[in-house]
Structure formats: C-alpha cells, structure tokens
C-alpha positions in Angstrom: 122.4 94.6 33.3 124.0 91.2 31.8 122.3 88.3 34.2 118.4 87.6 32.8 117.7 85.6 35.5 114.1 86.6 37.3 116.2 87.3 40.9 119.1 89.4 38.9 116.1 91.4 37.7 114.3 91.7 40.8 117.7 93.2 42.6 118.1 95.4 39.9 114.4 97.0 40.2 114.7 96.9 43.6 117.6 99.3 43.5 115.9 101.8 41.2 112.6 101.7 43.0 113.5 105.1 45.0 114.7 107.0 41.8 111.6 105.7 39.5 109.4 106.6 43.0 111.4 109.9 43.0 110.1 110.1 38.9 106.9 109.1 39.5 106.0 112.0 42.0 107.3 114.7 40.0 105.1 113.4 37.1 102.3 113.4 39.1 102.5 117.0 40.7 102.0 118.2 37.4 98.6 119.3 36.7 98.2 117.7 33.3 94.4 117.8 33.3 93.8 117.0 29.0 89.8 118.0 30.0 90.8 121.7 31.3 91.8 124.2 29.0 93.1 126.2 32.1 95.7 123.8 32.5 97.0 123.4 28.4 100.1 124.3 30.0 100.2 121.8 32.7 99.9 119.5 29.6 102.4 120.6 27.9 105.0 120.6 31.2 103.8 117.2 31.3 104.9 115.7 27.7 108.6 117.9 28.4 109.0 115.6 31.7 108.3 112.8 30.0 110.4 113.5 26.9 113.2 114.4 29.3 112.9 111.5 31.5 113.3 109.0 28.4 116.1 111.3 26.5 118.4 110.3 29.7 118.0 106.6 29.4 119.4 107.2 25.8 116.2 108.0 23.5 116.0 109.8 20.9 112.4 111.1 22.3 110.4 114.1 21.0 107.1 115.6 21.4 105.2 115.7 17.9 101.2 116.5 17.8 98.9 116.2 14.8 98.4 119.6 14.3 99.2 123.3 15.8 97.5 123.6 19.1 96.6 119.7 19.3 97.6 117.8 22.6 101.3 116.5 22.6 102.3 112.9 22.3 105.7 112.0 22.9 107.4 109.5 20.8 111.1 108.1 21.0 113.8 105.3 20.1 116.9 103.0 21.1 118.2 100.8 19.1 118.7 97.3 20.4 120.9 94.6 18.6 120.5 94.7 14.7 118.0 92.0 13.4 116.2 92.2 16.6 112.4 92.1 17.4 110.7 95.9 18.2 108.4 96.6 20.8 106.5 99.5 21.1 105.4 100.8 24.5 102.2 102.9 25.1 101.1 105.1 28.2 99.5 107.8 28.5 100.8 111.1 30.4 97.3 113.2 30.9 95.6 112.6 33.6 91.1 112.8 34.8 90.4 116.2 36.7 90.8 115.6 40.4 87.1 116.9 41.2 86.1 118.0 44.5 89.2 118.3 46.5 87.1 118.3 49.7 86.3 114.2 48.7 90.0 113.5 48.9 92.0 112.3 52.3 95.2 114.4 50.9 95.6 116.7 48.3 95.3 115.3 45.1 98.3 116.6 43.7 101.0 115.7 46.2 101.6 112.6 46.3 100.9 111.2 49.6 101.9 107.1 50.8 99.6 105.5 53.3 99.4 101.8 53.6 101.6 101.1 51.0 99.8 102.9 48.7 101.0 106.1 47.0 97.7 108.3 46.8 97.3 111.0 43.6 95.7 111.9 40.7 97.5 110.0 37.6 99.7 108.3 40.4 98.2 105.2 38.8 96.5 106.1 35.5 98.9 106.2 33.6 101.9 107.7 34.9 102.8 104.5 36.7 102.2 103.2 33.2 105.0 105.5 31.9 107.7 104.6 35.0 107.0 101.2 34.3 108.1 101.6 30.8 111.0 103.7 32.2 112.1 101.1 34.8 112.6 98.4 32.0 114.5 100.6 29.9 116.5 102.3 32.7 117.3 98.0 34.6 118.2 96.9 30.7 120.2 100.1 30.2 122.9 99.8 26.9 122.4 96.0 26.7 118.7 96.5 26.0 117.5 93.1 23.6 115.1 94.4 21.6 114.5 98.0 19.7 111.7 99.9 21.9 109.9 102.6 20.5 107.7 104.7 22.9 104.1 106.6 22.6 103.1 108.8 24.7 99.5 110.0 24.5 98.6 113.3 25.4 94.7 113.1 25.4 93.7 109.5 26.2 91.3 111.0 28.7 89.4 113.0 26.7 88.9 110.1 23.4 92.2 110.4 21.5 90.7 112.5 18.8 93.9 113.1 17.2 94.9 109.7 17.6 94.3 108.6 14.2 96.1 111.7 13.0 99.1 111.0 14.4 99.1 107.1 14.4 99.1 107.9 10.3 101.7 110.7 10.3 104.1 108.4 12.2 103.3 105.6 10.9 106.7 104.2 10.2 108.3 105.6 13.1 105.7 103.5 15.6 105.8 100.3 13.7 106.6 97.3 16.0 106.1 93.3 16.1 104.5 93.5 19.7 102.8 97.0 21.5 102.4 96.6 24.9 99.8 98.8 26.6 100.4 99.5 30.0 96.9 100.9 30.5 94.6 98.5 32.4 94.5 96.6 35.6 95.4 93.0 37.5 93.2 90.8 38.0 94.0 91.7 42.0 96.8 92.3 44.6 99.4 89.0 44.1 97.5 87.8 40.5 99.0 89.4 37.1 96.4 89.7 34.5 96.3 90.1 30.6 93.9 92.2 29.4 91.9 90.5 26.1 88.9 92.2 26.1 87.3 95.5 26.7 84.2 97.0 25.9 83.4 99.7 23.7 81.3 103.2 24.1 78.8 105.0 22.8 77.6 108.2 24.6 74.3 109.8 23.6 72.5 113.0 24.6 68.1 112.2 24.6 66.0 114.7 24.7 62.6 114.9 25.4 59.9 118.1 24.9 56.2 118.0 25.8 55.7 121.6 25.5 56.9 124.8 23.5 57.2 126.8 27.0 56.6 126.0 31.1 53.2 126.3 32.1 51.5 126.5 35.6 51.2 122.7 37.0 47.7 123.8 38.7 46.3 125.5 35.6 47.4 122.2 32.9 48.4 119.2 35.6 47.1 116.0 35.2 46.0 116.9 31.3 49.4 118.0 30.1 52.8 115.7 30.8 55.5 117.0 32.0 59.1 116.6 30.1 60.7 115.2 33.3 57.9 112.3 33.6 58.3 111.4 29.9 61.8 111.4 30.2 61.4 109.1 33.4 59.2 107.3 31.7 61.4 106.7 28.7 64.8 105.9 30.6 62.8 103.3 32.7 62.1 101.0 29.2 66.2 100.8 28.9 66.1 98.0 31.2 63.7 94.8 32.0 62.6 94.1 35.8 65.9 92.1 36.4 68.0 94.7 35.2 69.0 93.2 32.1 69.4 96.6 29.2 66.5 96.3 27.0 67.6 97.5 23.9 66.9 95.0 21.0 69.6 94.6 18.7 72.3 95.0 20.6 75.3 92.1 21.0 75.6 89.7 24.1 78.7 87.1 24.1 80.0 84.4 26.9 82.7 85.2 29.3 85.7 83.6 30.5 84.7 81.0 33.1 86.1 83.3 36.1 85.0 83.3 39.8 84.0 86.5 41.5 82.9 86.3 44.6 79.9 88.5 46.0 81.7 89.7 48.6 84.8 90.6 47.0 82.2 92.5 44.1 80.6 94.4 47.1 84.0 95.4 48.7 85.3 96.5 45.0 82.5 98.3 43.6 81.5 100.4 46.7 77.9 99.5 46.3 75.6 100.4 49.2 74.2 97.5 51.6 71.2 95.8 50.8 71.4 97.0 47.0 70.9 94.4 44.5 73.2 93.6 41.6 71.4 94.3 38.5 71.0 91.8 35.3 71.4 88.0 34.9 74.3 86.3 34.4 77.7 85.3 35.7 79.3 88.5 37.2 82.0 88.6 34.6 79.4 88.3 32.2 77.4 91.1 33.1 80.8 93.5 33.5 82.8 92.1 30.2 80.8 90.5 27.5 77.5 92.0 28.1 76.3 95.6 27.2 75.1 97.8 30.1 73.3 101.0 30.0 74.0 104.2 32.9 72.7 107.5 32.9 75.8 109.7 33.8 74.2 113.1 33.3 70.5 115.0 33.5 69.2 118.5 32.6 66.6 119.7 34.6 65.6 122.4 37.0 67.2 122.5 40.7 65.2 120.9 43.4 66.1 124.1 45.0 63.9 126.7 44.2 62.0 124.6 41.6 58.4 126.4 40.7 55.2 124.8 40.4 55.6 124.7 36.9 55.4 121.9 33.9 59.0 121.4 32.5 58.5 122.0 29.1 62.2 120.1 28.4 64.5 117.3 30.0 67.4 115.7 28.8 69.8 113.1 30.2 73.1 112.0 28.8 72.9 107.8 28.3 76.9 106.1 28.5 76.1 102.9 26.7 79.1 100.2 27.5 79.1 97.6 23.5 79.9 94.2 24.3 82.8 92.8 22.5 81.7 91.6 19.2 79.5 94.2 18.5 79.5 97.8 17.2 79.1 101.2 18.3 77.7 102.2 14.9 75.1 99.3 15.5 74.9 100.0 19.1 74.1 103.2 18.3 71.4 102.6 15.9 69.4 100.2 18.8 70.0 102.9 20.9 68.5 105.7 19.1 65.5 103.2 17.5 64.7 102.3 21.2 64.5 106.0 22.2 62.2 107.3 19.4 60.1 104.0 19.5 59.5 104.5 23.0 58.2 108.0 23.6 55.9 107.9 25.8 52.0 110.3 24.9 53.8 111.5 22.1 56.7 113.6 23.7 59.0 114.8 20.8 62.3 112.9 21.3 65.7 114.0 20.1 68.6 111.9 20.1 72.0 113.3 20.2 75.2 111.4 19.3 78.2 112.4 21.5 81.2 110.1 21.1 82.1 106.4 20.3 84.7 103.8 20.7 84.3 100.7 19.4 85.1 97.5 21.4 88.2 95.0 21.3 88.6 91.6 21.2 92.0 90.5 21.4 93.9 87.1 20.0 96.1 86.2 23.0 98.0 83.3 21.5 101.1 83.3 20.3 105.1 84.0 21.1 104.6 86.9 22.3 101.7 86.2 24.5 103.9 82.9 25.9 106.8 85.8 26.6 104.1 87.7 28.6 102.9 84.8 30.5 106.1 83.7 31.6 107.3 87.0 32.4 104.3 87.9 34.5 104.8 84.2 36.6 108.1 85.2 37.5 107.4 88.6 38.4 104.4 87.1 40.6 106.6 84.3 42.2 104.7 81.7 40.0 101.2 83.1 39.9 100.4 82.8 36.3 98.5 85.9 34.8 94.5 85.9 34.5 93.0 86.2 30.7 90.3 88.9 31.9 88.0 91.5 30.3 87.7 94.7 31.3 84.0 96.6 31.4 85.5 99.9 30.7 86.5 101.2 27.0 89.8 101.8 25.5 89.3 102.6 21.9 92.4 103.4 20.8 93.1 100.3 21.3 91.2 99.1 18.0 93.3 102.2 16.4 96.4 100.4 17.2 94.8 97.1 15.8 93.9 98.4 12.8 97.4 100.6 12.2 99.3 98.0 12.9 97.4 94.4 11.8 100.6 92.4 11.9 101.3 93.3 15.4 100.7 91.4 18.6 98.8 93.4 21.4 99.5 92.9 24.8 97.4 94.9 27.4 98.9 95.5 30.6 98.4 97.7 33.7 99.3 99.0 37.2 95.9 99.4 38.5 94.3 97.0 40.9 90.6 96.6 42.3 91.3 99.3 44.9 92.9 101.6 42.4 90.1 103.8 42.4 91.4 105.8 38.8 89.1 108.4 37.7 87.7 108.6 41.4 88.8 110.5 45.1 92.0 109.2 46.6 93.8 107.1 43.1 96.0 105.4 44.7 99.0 102.6 43.5 99.7 100.2 45.3 103.9 100.2 45.5 104.7 97.0 46.0 102.8 95.5 43.2 104.0 98.4 41.1 107.6 97.0 42.0 106.2 93.6 40.2 104.8 95.6 37.3 108.4 97.0 36.7 109.8 93.7 37.2 107.6 92.0 34.6 108.2 94.3 31.9 112.1 93.9 32.5 111.6 90.5 32.0 108.8 90.8 28.9 111.5 92.6 27.0 114.3 90.3 27.5 111.9 87.5 26.5 110.7 88.8 23.4 114.4 89.7 22.7 114.6 85.6 22.7 111.8 85.1 20.8 110.9 83.9 17.3 108.0 86.5 16.2 
C-alpha cells in the first residue's frame, strides 16, 4: 500500500482480516504446548508454520535454536529503504497447557467464535501477537518504510531458558533501533495501552519438617507438632492482617494515578461475592508496583483416605511478584530470611529456589514512544493510549533491554481484561484485534518517518 493515511490503513487491514483470521486459526490448531514433552513435535510444527507465513511475505525467515534439542525460535528480516530505521518484532508461538477440557465451553484446540470473540488456547496469548506482526508486514508489502526483523520465540511459557544464548548468538541479526514486544494487553475494550512496567517473579519451594516419620495422632498429638500445622502457621506470617506482604526488605514504588473502579475489578478478577480485596493503597499500586505473594501449590496427604497420623513433612510453592525497582536476588534473599526466621516451634525449614525473573521499568519517552502514541490514537479513533503497569512478569523483556540497551522497547499486546490468558476459555476480541493490526501498521509507517 502507498497511502499512509489512517483511513487507508484501516481499509487495507479490513480487507486482509479474513485471511489473517484463517492464518491465526491454523496456528491455533497446532498444540504447541512447550511445557509438555509429548507435544514437542507440535512446537516444531508451530515454528515451521510461523516461518512459512513470514517467508510468504518476503522475509528470509528461518528456524534457530540455542543447541540441539532446544526449543525452536523463528528469526528473519525484510529490508526497507537504505538508511531507514530497523524495527524488531517479537512474539512467541508456544502456548500454555489447556488443562481440564471440561472447564472449556468449546474445544480448546478448535477456534470458535462467540459474541465477537475467538475462543481457543493461544488465540490471544500469543499467536494473535504473531498475526498482528504478519498483518502489518502484509499490509505494507514491498513498501515497508523500515527494515523489519523478526524474533518469534518457542519457550516463553516455560521461562525462556535459552533466550539469553539465542540473543547472544544472533545479536547482530536482531539488533534494532526499536523493539516491539507484542505480548501484553490493552487497558480496556476501546482503550489502548502501552505497558511501561512489569513485576518480576521469584518462585520457591518451602519444606517444613517436624518428625523423622509419621506417628499416631492419638499417641503423640498435643505434644508433637505436625508439619501441616507448622507450615500453615509459617504461611500465615507472610501477610499482615490487612493482607499486605509482611516480608521485610521488599521494595514498593508509586503507581500511576489511574482509577480502577471496584465493580470492574470484581468483574474482571472473578472474586467471589463477599470476599474482600487484600492489601492497602490504590488498586493499581497493589497490582503493579507493590510486591504480592501467593501459595500456588501444596504437597500434603489428600483429604480422602487421610489416616490419623501426624504428618512429618509438608511443602508449599510460593510465587512472589517483585515490584519494579527491586531485584529478584534481593526478593529471594528477603523471602528466605523471613521463612527461616519464622519457623514455628523450631520446625526445620528448607527453602529451595525454583526460578526467578527480573522486574522491568521502561522509560516511555522519546520519538519511538511518540510514534506509538500517535499510531494507537489514530487506530482507536482518537482515544490516547494509557501508560499502564502489568502485575504479571515477562522476564525476557529485561533480557532484551540488557542485550540492546540503545533500543527503544515498546510493549504492546492483543489482550484485554477478559482475555483469560492461561485459563479456560481464553478468547481474542476480534474487533479490538483488528485495531491492533491497524495500530502496528501505522506504527511502522510513523517510525519510518521518525528521527530515532
């Protein structure tokens, strides 16, 4: 296309949408669950399909991996005018497990449209991110105003273990002036957003042991503590009575002055009637710029069939979200010291780190962000994007910032508050997705005219 007006871009994307949706549905049907070794072949198929989609648009796309047996990523390039800026487009083609099919209203691997949404695992996170990049490339064709590079990861949902090695091995091929990471969300239906901060993550297992072996609860109960009671008391020390995280030494920062009405919070979170929110401060501070701590797993005897035995050992998995401005190392150290210092009744406490990811705070100023804000406002009919934080973690963003410190990093996305990424009935709002495709096309045009 040669007409760079918002109206012309919108018209072009509208014409492309049927094929783009067909391409998205074909990708979604590939069960590229990176956490499931039995579906490693599907992850390979997903990489191949992604490569082929971009090859068809003139990219020299190919599959790369950090070492034999590592997950497949797709990299590629399509040259723009001589001297034009270079833009790296990121997304990931692996997806979360679908878990219990009974929790889905329709089959998780068969894309199904209901009430303006396309439901399937990966329909939004993040195969729609891939197709948004494809849409911009397809709309601009051979009139690309910038050089576009591509990095589509295949292990984001399992922690991006080999990402640093891939970035190091292909640093020159991936170097860019601007990096667009399409793996976040918009503020609401009809309101776009640029993600400017994300919490980090520390996961650790804590094991409490009070006995060398199980003993009769009637013979020894009342004198000897069981491990489940001890673990419960230890877990209870992690929050104060108001629900604030009580681990000393964790950082908390100020949040944007954004209203997040309680009725919307309750509807979007799915919190049960009568249950109170926890913590103090504004909602966005509690969600974006303060630490949070959850217990996401327990190892203990099942209720059904439990015997009258004092349990000798019990274990919990802790998920600690780390506020921007803090480090994962500090958070892990603070958590470990708290757990060891608060062991009830002298119980033996062992803390085992599982994984970590750094928090991110992005400087959302400069010509690349000016271009993005302009493109988003045009795509959403004059509605300016919100600079928002995200309570979740995308640790690989820190990897990109470290690898390419001179690049401007834009974190965009296709999700909305009701996408339900990682859960049952994940869904993509189709009208919003079309706006995302318009916005990315306009963004590339504006970056081509910008002085970066």
